[in-house]
PDB file of N, H, CA, C and O in Angstrom:
ATOM      1  N   MET A   1       5.707 -10.857  17.277  1.00  0.00           N
ATOM      2  CA  MET A   1       6.196  -9.714  16.503  1.00  0.00           C
ATOM      3  C   MET A   1       5.268  -8.516  16.684  1.00  0.00           C
ATOM      4  O   MET A   1       5.352  -7.555  15.920  1.00  0.00           O
ATOM      5  N   ARG A   2       4.421  -8.553  17.639  1.00  0.00           N
ATOM      6  H   ARG A   2       4.352  -9.334  18.260  1.00  0.00           H
ATOM      7  CA  ARG A   2       3.448  -7.488  17.888  1.00  0.00           C
ATOM      8  C   ARG A   2       4.129  -6.256  18.434  1.00  0.00           C
ATOM      9  O   ARG A   2       3.461  -5.243  18.644  1.00  0.00           O
ATOM     10  N   ARG A   3       5.396  -6.293  18.670  1.00  0.00           N
ATOM     11  H   ARG A   3       5.938  -7.116  18.499  1.00  0.00           H
ATOM     12  CA  ARG A   3       6.082  -5.157  19.309  1.00  0.00           C
ATOM     13  C   ARG A   3       6.381  -4.030  18.344  1.00  0.00           C
ATOM     14  O   ARG A   3       6.722  -2.930  18.779  1.00  0.00           O
ATOM     15  N   ILE A   4       6.264  -4.269  17.040  1.00  0.00           N
ATOM     16  H   ILE A   4       5.987  -5.162  16.686  1.00  0.00           H
ATOM     17  CA  ILE A   4       6.515  -3.165  16.103  1.00  0.00           C
ATOM     18  C   ILE A   4       5.160  -2.713  15.514  1.00  0.00           C
ATOM     19  O   ILE A   4       4.208  -3.488  15.421  1.00  0.00           O
ATOM     20  N   SER A   5       5.121  -1.474  15.138  1.00  0.00           N
ATOM     21  H   SER A   5       5.894  -0.845  15.214  1.00  0.00           H
ATOM     22  CA  SER A   5       3.875  -0.910  14.589  1.00  0.00           C
ATOM     23  C   SER A   5       3.620  -1.474  13.209  1.00  0.00           C
ATOM     24  O   SER A   5       4.514  -2.031  12.571  1.00  0.00           O
ATOM     25  N   ASP A   6       2.394  -1.324  12.761  1.00  0.00           N
ATOM     26  H   ASP A   6       1.668  -0.872  13.279  1.00  0.00           H
ATOM     27  CA  ASP A   6       2.047  -1.736  11.391  1.00  0.00           C
ATOM     28  C   ASP A   6       2.916  -0.991  10.373  1.00  0.00           C
ATOM     29  O   ASP A   6       3.390  -1.586   9.405  1.00  0.00           O
ATOM     30  N   VAL A   7       3.116   0.263  10.586  1.00  0.00           N
ATOM     31  H   VAL A   7       2.732   0.747  11.372  1.00  0.00           H
ATOM     32  CA  VAL A   7       3.920   1.098   9.653  1.00  0.00           C
ATOM     33  C   VAL A   7       5.356   0.550   9.593  1.00  0.00           C
ATOM     34  O   VAL A   7       5.912   0.419   8.502  1.00  0.00           O
ATOM     35  N   ALA A   8       5.957   0.235  10.729  1.00  0.00           N
ATOM     36  H   ALA A   8       5.506   0.342  11.615  1.00  0.00           H
ATOM     37  CA  ALA A   8       7.306  -0.282  10.774  1.00  0.00           C
ATOM     38  C   ALA A   8       7.369  -1.648  10.091  1.00  0.00           C
ATOM     39  O   ALA A   8       8.334  -1.946   9.387  1.00  0.00           O
ATOM     40  N   LEU A   9       6.361  -2.466  10.291  1.00  0.00           N
ATOM     41  H   LEU A   9       5.576  -2.224  10.863  1.00  0.00           H
ATOM     42  CA  LEU A   9       6.318  -3.784   9.677  1.00  0.00           C
ATOM     43  C   LEU A   9       6.247  -3.664   8.148  1.00  0.00           C
ATOM     44  O   LEU A   9       6.965  -4.364   7.435  1.00  0.00           O
ATOM     45  N   ILE A  10       5.391  -2.787   7.657  1.00  0.00           N
ATOM     46  H   ILE A  10       4.807  -2.218   8.237  1.00  0.00           H
ATOM     47  CA  ILE A  10       5.265  -2.569   6.213  1.00  0.00           C
ATOM     48  C   ILE A  10       6.584  -2.059   5.642  1.00  0.00           C
ATOM     49  O   ILE A  10       7.036  -2.524   4.595  1.00  0.00           O
ATOM     50  N   HIS A  11       7.195  -1.107   6.329  1.00  0.00           N
ATOM     51  H   HIS A  11       6.828  -0.729   7.179  1.00  0.00           H
ATOM     52  CA  HIS A  11       8.452  -0.566   5.879  1.00  0.00           C
ATOM     53  C   HIS A  11       9.533  -1.654   5.821  1.00  0.00           C
ATOM     54  O   HIS A  11      10.290  -1.718   4.852  1.00  0.00           O
ATOM     55  N   ALA A  12       9.611  -2.502   6.844  1.00  0.00           N
ATOM     56  H   ALA A  12       8.996  -2.450   7.631  1.00  0.00           H
ATOM     57  CA  ALA A  12      10.587  -3.574   6.859  1.00  0.00           C
ATOM     58  C   ALA A  12      10.341  -4.554   5.712  1.00  0.00           C
ATOM     59  O   ALA A  12      11.285  -5.033   5.084  1.00  0.00           O
ATOM     60  N   TYR A  13       9.071  -4.846   5.446  1.00  0.00           N
ATOM     61  H   TYR A  13       8.304  -4.456   5.956  1.00  0.00           H
ATOM     62  CA  TYR A  13       8.729  -5.770   4.379  1.00  0.00           C
ATOM     63  C   TYR A  13       9.175  -5.212   3.015  1.00  0.00           C
ATOM     64  O   TYR A  13       9.842  -5.899   2.242  1.00  0.00           O
ATOM     65  N   LYS A  14       8.802  -3.978   2.742  1.00  0.00           N
ATOM     66  H   LYS A  14       8.260  -3.420   3.371  1.00  0.00           H
ATOM     67  CA  LYS A  14       9.164  -3.357   1.458  1.00  0.00           C
ATOM     68  C   LYS A  14      10.672  -3.278   1.298  1.00  0.00           C
ATOM     69  O   LYS A  14      11.198  -3.554   0.220  1.00  0.00           O
ATOM     70  N   LEU A  15      11.367  -2.907   2.353  1.00  0.00           N
ATOM     71  H   LEU A  15      10.939  -2.682   3.229  1.00  0.00           H
ATOM     72  CA  LEU A  15      12.822  -2.817   2.299  1.00  0.00           C
ATOM     73  C   LEU A  15      13.478  -4.206   2.129  1.00  0.00           C
ATOM     74  O   LEU A  15      14.475  -4.343   1.421  1.00  0.00           O
ATOM     75  N   ALA A  16      12.924  -5.194   2.765  1.00  0.00           N
ATOM     76  H   ALA A  16      12.114  -5.082   3.341  1.00  0.00           H
ATOM     77  CA  ALA A  16      13.460  -6.553   2.625  1.00  0.00           C
ATOM     78  C   ALA A  16      13.353  -7.030   1.183  1.00  0.00           C
ATOM     79  O   ALA A  16      14.257  -7.690   0.670  1.00  0.00           O
ATOM     80  N   ILE A  17      12.237  -6.692   0.529  1.00  0.00           N
ATOM     81  H   ILE A  17      11.503  -6.156   0.946  1.00  0.00           H
ATOM     82  CA  ILE A  17      12.074  -7.072  -0.884  1.00  0.00           C
ATOM     83  C   ILE A  17      13.057  -6.292  -1.732  1.00  0.00           C
ATOM     84  O   ILE A  17      13.741  -6.861  -2.583  1.00  0.00           O
ATOM     85  N   GLU A  18      13.128  -4.997  -1.502  1.00  0.00           N
ATOM     86  H   GLU A  18      12.573  -4.535  -0.811  1.00  0.00           H
ATOM     87  CA  GLU A  18      14.010  -4.121  -2.283  1.00  0.00           C
ATOM     88  C   GLU A  18      15.476  -4.558  -2.172  1.00  0.00           C
ATOM     89  O   GLU A  18      16.212  -4.500  -3.158  1.00  0.00           O
ATOM     90  N   LEU A  19      15.899  -4.988  -0.996  1.00  0.00           N
ATOM     91  H   LEU A  19      15.301  -5.035  -0.196  1.00  0.00           H
ATOM     92  CA  LEU A  19      17.270  -5.387  -0.773  1.00  0.00           C
ATOM     93  C   LEU A  19      17.508  -6.885  -1.065  1.00  0.00           C
ATOM     94  O   LEU A  19      18.616  -7.398  -0.906  1.00  0.00           O
ATOM     95  N   ASP A  20      16.446  -7.554  -1.491  1.00  0.00           N
ATOM     96  H   ASP A  20      15.547  -7.138  -1.621  1.00  0.00           H
ATOM     97  CA  ASP A  20      16.521  -8.982  -1.812  1.00  0.00           C
ATOM     98  C   ASP A  20      17.114  -9.795  -0.646  1.00  0.00           C
ATOM     99  O   ASP A  20      18.051 -10.574  -0.818  1.00  0.00           O
ATOM    100  N   LEU A  21      16.534  -9.583   0.537  1.00  0.00           N
ATOM    101  H   LEU A  21      15.772  -8.950   0.676  1.00  0.00           H
ATOM    102  CA  LEU A  21      17.010 -10.277   1.740  1.00  0.00           C
ATOM    103  C   LEU A  21      16.534 -11.737   1.709  1.00  0.00           C
ATOM    104  O   LEU A  21      15.818 -12.160   0.801  1.00  0.00           O
ATOM    105  N   ASP A  22      16.952 -12.479   2.719  1.00  0.00           N
ATOM    106  H   ASP A  22      17.533 -12.136   3.456  1.00  0.00           H
ATOM    107  CA  ASP A  22      16.659 -13.895   2.837  1.00  0.00           C
ATOM    108  C   ASP A  22      15.177 -14.163   2.673  1.00  0.00           C
ATOM    109  O   ASP A  22      14.346 -13.490   3.281  1.00  0.00           O
ATOM    110  N   ARG A  23      14.845 -15.154   1.845  1.00  0.00           N
ATOM    111  H   ARG A  23      15.520 -15.701   1.351  1.00  0.00           H
ATOM    112  CA  ARG A  23      13.447 -15.472   1.531  1.00  0.00           C
ATOM    113  C   ARG A  23      12.676 -15.875   2.801  1.00  0.00           C
ATOM    114  O   ARG A  23      11.507 -15.523   2.953  1.00  0.00           O
ATOM    115  N   ASP A  24      13.319 -16.597   3.691  1.00  0.00           N
ATOM    116  H   ASP A  24      14.270 -16.882   3.567  1.00  0.00           H
ATOM    117  CA  ASP A  24      12.649 -17.001   4.946  1.00  0.00           C
ATOM    118  C   ASP A  24      12.282 -15.776   5.792  1.00  0.00           C
ATOM    119  O   ASP A  24      11.227 -15.764   6.426  1.00  0.00           O
ATOM    120  N   PHE A  25      13.118 -14.772   5.810  1.00  0.00           N
ATOM    121  H   PHE A  25      13.975 -14.782   5.295  1.00  0.00           H
ATOM    122  CA  PHE A  25      12.832 -13.549   6.557  1.00  0.00           C
ATOM    123  C   PHE A  25      11.632 -12.825   5.923  1.00  0.00           C
ATOM    124  O   PHE A  25      10.753 -12.344   6.638  1.00  0.00           O
ATOM    125  N   ILE A  26      11.597 -12.750   4.601  1.00  0.00           N
ATOM    126  H   ILE A  26      12.312 -13.141   4.021  1.00  0.00           H
ATOM    127  CA  ILE A  26      10.465 -12.119   3.915  1.00  0.00           C
ATOM    128  C   ILE A  26       9.206 -12.871   4.160  1.00  0.00           C
ATOM    129  O   ILE A  26       8.158 -12.255   4.359  1.00  0.00           O
ATOM    130  N   LYS A  27       9.252 -14.195   4.157  1.00  0.00           N
ATOM    131  H   LYS A  27      10.103 -14.695   3.996  1.00  0.00           H
ATOM    132  CA  LYS A  27       8.071 -15.029   4.446  1.00  0.00           C
ATOM    133  C   LYS A  27       7.561 -14.781   5.861  1.00  0.00           C
ATOM    134  O   LYS A  27       6.354 -14.721   6.094  1.00  0.00           O
ATOM    135  N   MET A  28       8.482 -14.638   6.794  1.00  0.00           N
ATOM    136  H   MET A  28       9.463 -14.687   6.605  1.00  0.00           H
ATOM    137  CA  MET A  28       8.083 -14.352   8.191  1.00  0.00           C
ATOM    138  C   MET A  28       7.329 -13.024   8.263  1.00  0.00           C
ATOM    139  O   MET A  28       6.298 -12.929   8.929  1.00  0.00           O
ATOM    140  N   LEU A  29       7.844 -11.997   7.575  1.00  0.00           N
ATOM    141  H   LEU A  29       8.681 -12.074   7.034  1.00  0.00           H
ATOM    142  CA  LEU A  29       7.169 -10.719   7.537  1.00  0.00           C
ATOM    143  C   LEU A  29       5.788 -10.839   6.866  1.00  0.00           C
ATOM    144  O   LEU A  29       4.811 -10.250   7.329  1.00  0.00           O
ATOM    145  N   GLU A  30       5.726 -11.599   5.785  1.00  0.00           N
ATOM    146  H   GLU A  30       6.519 -12.077   5.408  1.00  0.00           H
ATOM    147  CA  GLU A  30       4.442 -11.790   5.103  1.00  0.00           C
ATOM    148  C   GLU A  30       3.419 -12.450   6.008  1.00  0.00           C
ATOM    149  O   GLU A  30       2.252 -12.056   6.024  1.00  0.00           O
ATOM    150  N   LYS A  31       3.850 -13.456   6.766  1.00  0.00           N
ATOM    151  H   LYS A  31       4.798 -13.776   6.753  1.00  0.00           H
ATOM    152  CA  LYS A  31       2.928 -14.128   7.687  1.00  0.00           C
ATOM    153  C   LYS A  31       2.384 -13.148   8.750  1.00  0.00           C
ATOM    154  O   LYS A  31       1.202 -13.178   9.092  1.00  0.00           O
ATOM    155  N   GLU A  32       3.250 -12.307   9.246  1.00  0.00           N
ATOM    156  H   GLU A  32       4.210 -12.283   8.969  1.00  0.00           H
ATOM    157  CA  GLU A  32       2.815 -11.322  10.249  1.00  0.00           C
ATOM    158  C   GLU A  32       1.880 -10.272   9.634  1.00  0.00           C
ATOM    159  O   GLU A  32       0.897  -9.869  10.256  1.00  0.00           O
ATOM    160  N   ILE A  33       2.187  -9.842   8.431  1.00  0.00           N
ATOM    161  H   ILE A  33       2.985 -10.169   7.925  1.00  0.00           H
ATOM    162  CA  ILE A  33       1.320  -8.881   7.743  1.00  0.00           C
ATOM    163  C   ILE A  33      -0.075  -9.483   7.555  1.00  0.00           C
ATOM    164  O   ILE A  33      -1.082  -8.820   7.802  1.00  0.00           O
ATOM    165  N   GLU A  34      -0.123 -10.730   7.120  1.00  0.00           N
ATOM    166  H   GLU A  34       0.695 -11.268   6.919  1.00  0.00           H
ATOM    167  CA  GLU A  34      -1.404 -11.404   6.936  1.00  0.00           C
ATOM    168  C   GLU A  34      -2.115 -11.644   8.261  1.00  0.00           C
ATOM    169  O   GLU A  34      -3.337 -11.523   8.347  1.00  0.00           O
ATOM    170  N   ARG A  35      -1.353 -11.983   9.285  1.00  0.00           N
ATOM    171  H   ARG A  35      -0.360 -12.081   9.215  1.00  0.00           H
ATOM    172  CA  ARG A  35      -1.939 -12.200  10.614  1.00  0.00           C
ATOM    173  C   ARG A  35      -2.629 -10.939  11.110  1.00  0.00           C
ATOM    174  O   ARG A  35      -3.646 -11.004  11.801  1.00  0.00           O
ATOM    175  N   ARG A  36      -2.076  -9.812  10.757  1.00  0.00           N
ATOM    176  H   ARG A  36      -1.249  -9.759  10.196  1.00  0.00           H
ATOM    177  CA  ARG A  36      -2.653  -8.508  11.171  1.00  0.00           C
ATOM    178  C   ARG A  36      -3.778  -8.064  10.257  1.00  0.00           C
ATOM    179  O   ARG A  36      -4.348  -6.990  10.452  1.00  0.00           O
ATOM    180  N   GLY A  37      -4.105  -8.876   9.262  1.00  0.00           N
ATOM    181  H   GLY A  37      -3.643  -9.749   9.104  1.00  0.00           H
ATOM    182  CA  GLY A  37      -5.244  -8.575   8.408  1.00  0.00           C
ATOM    183  C   GLY A  37      -4.940  -7.584   7.275  1.00  0.00           C
ATOM    184  O   GLY A  37      -5.857  -7.015   6.682  1.00  0.00           O
ATOM    185  N   MET A  38      -3.673  -7.386   6.986  1.00  0.00           N
ATOM    186  H   MET A  38      -2.928  -7.848   7.468  1.00  0.00           H
ATOM    187  CA  MET A  38      -3.327  -6.470   5.911  1.00  0.00           C
ATOM    188  C   MET A  38      -3.150  -7.275   4.614  1.00  0.00           C
ATOM    189  O   MET A  38      -2.837  -8.466   4.645  1.00  0.00           O
ATOM    190  N   ASN A  39      -3.355  -6.611   3.498  1.00  0.00           N
ATOM    191  H   ASN A  39      -3.609  -5.644   3.473  1.00  0.00           H
ATOM    192  CA  ASN A  39      -3.311  -7.258   2.189  1.00  0.00           C
ATOM    193  C   ASN A  39      -1.991  -6.885   1.497  1.00  0.00           C
ATOM    194  O   ASN A  39      -1.757  -5.712   1.206  1.00  0.00           O
ATOM    195  N   ILE A  40      -1.152  -7.854   1.241  1.00  0.00           N
ATOM    196  H   ILE A  40      -1.342  -8.806   1.477  1.00  0.00           H
ATOM    197  CA  ILE A  40       0.177  -7.614   0.654  1.00  0.00           C
ATOM    198  C   ILE A  40       0.077  -6.956  -0.737  1.00  0.00           C
ATOM    199  O   ILE A  40       0.745  -5.952  -0.986  1.00  0.00           O
ATOM    200  N   PRO A  41      -0.745  -7.506  -1.641  1.00  0.00           N
ATOM    201  CA  PRO A  41      -0.796  -6.827  -2.979  1.00  0.00           C
ATOM    202  C   PRO A  41      -1.214  -5.380  -2.878  1.00  0.00           C
ATOM    203  O   PRO A  41      -0.734  -4.551  -3.651  1.00  0.00           O
ATOM    204  N   THR A  42      -2.088  -5.050  -1.955  1.00  0.00           N
ATOM    205  H   THR A  42      -2.478  -5.724  -1.326  1.00  0.00           H
ATOM    206  CA  THR A  42      -2.521  -3.658  -1.769  1.00  0.00           C
ATOM    207  C   THR A  42      -1.334  -2.816  -1.266  1.00  0.00           C
ATOM    208  O   THR A  42      -1.147  -1.682  -1.709  1.00  0.00           O
ATOM    209  N   LEU A  43      -0.540  -3.367  -0.348  1.00  0.00           N
ATOM    210  H   LEU A  43      -0.692  -4.288   0.012  1.00  0.00           H
ATOM    211  CA  LEU A  43       0.630  -2.647   0.184  1.00  0.00           C
ATOM    212  C   LEU A  43       1.617  -2.370  -0.936  1.00  0.00           C
ATOM    213  O   LEU A  43       2.164  -1.271  -1.021  1.00  0.00           O
ATOM    214  N   LEU A  44       1.848  -3.344  -1.787  1.00  0.00           N
ATOM    215  H   LEU A  44       1.404  -4.237  -1.718  1.00  0.00           H
ATOM    216  CA  LEU A  44       2.814  -3.173  -2.874  1.00  0.00           C
ATOM    217  C   LEU A  44       2.293  -2.174  -3.911  1.00  0.00           C
ATOM    218  O   LEU A  44       3.067  -1.406  -4.483  1.00  0.00           O
ATOM    219  N   LYS A  45       1.007  -2.189  -4.144  1.00  0.00           N
ATOM    220  H   LYS A  45       0.379  -2.812  -3.680  1.00  0.00           H
ATOM    221  CA  LYS A  45       0.417  -1.250  -5.098  1.00  0.00           C
ATOM    222  C   LYS A  45       0.577   0.190  -4.591  1.00  0.00           C
ATOM    223  O   LYS A  45       0.884   1.101  -5.360  1.00  0.00           O
ATOM    224  N   LYS A  46       0.367   0.373  -3.306  1.00  0.00           N
ATOM    225  H   LYS A  46       0.118  -0.366  -2.681  1.00  0.00           H
ATOM    226  CA  LYS A  46       0.534   1.722  -2.711  1.00  0.00           C
ATOM    227  C   LYS A  46       1.956   2.196  -2.861  1.00  0.00           C
ATOM    228  O   LYS A  46       2.198   3.394  -3.007  1.00  0.00           O
ATOM    229  N   GLN A  47       2.912   1.272  -2.828  1.00  0.00           N
ATOM    230  H   GLN A  47       2.716   0.298  -2.709  1.00  0.00           H
ATOM    231  CA  GLN A  47       4.300   1.611  -2.953  1.00  0.00           C
ATOM    232  C   GLN A  47       4.594   2.202  -4.334  1.00  0.00           C
ATOM    233  O   GLN A  47       5.421   3.104  -4.468  1.00  0.00           O
ATOM    234  N   GLU A  48       3.908   1.682  -5.362  1.00  0.00           N
ATOM    235  H   GLU A  48       3.236   0.950  -5.254  1.00  0.00           H
ATOM    236  CA  GLU A  48       4.142   2.132  -6.728  1.00  0.00           C
ATOM    237  C   GLU A  48       3.581   3.527  -6.986  1.00  0.00           C
ATOM    238  O   GLU A  48       4.041   4.223  -7.891  1.00  0.00           O
ATOM    239  N   GLU A  49       2.593   3.938  -6.198  1.00  0.00           N
ATOM    240  H   GLU A  49       2.219   3.373  -5.463  1.00  0.00           H
ATOM    241  CA  GLU A  49       1.947   5.246  -6.401  1.00  0.00           C
ATOM    242  C   GLU A  49       2.785   6.385  -5.916  1.00  0.00           C
ATOM    243  O   GLU A  49       2.375   7.541  -6.019  1.00  0.00           O
TER     244      GLU A  49
END
């Protein structure tokens, strides 16, 4: 999944949650976010600001 930018990955993750997409898809995105060393709670907090 290295073909998309970090920004695109974060956007896809937030949108997947917002649209309540398939849980397996969201988990796949979470694994990639973590693999890239990003912190999911931090990403979600930034979304609220």
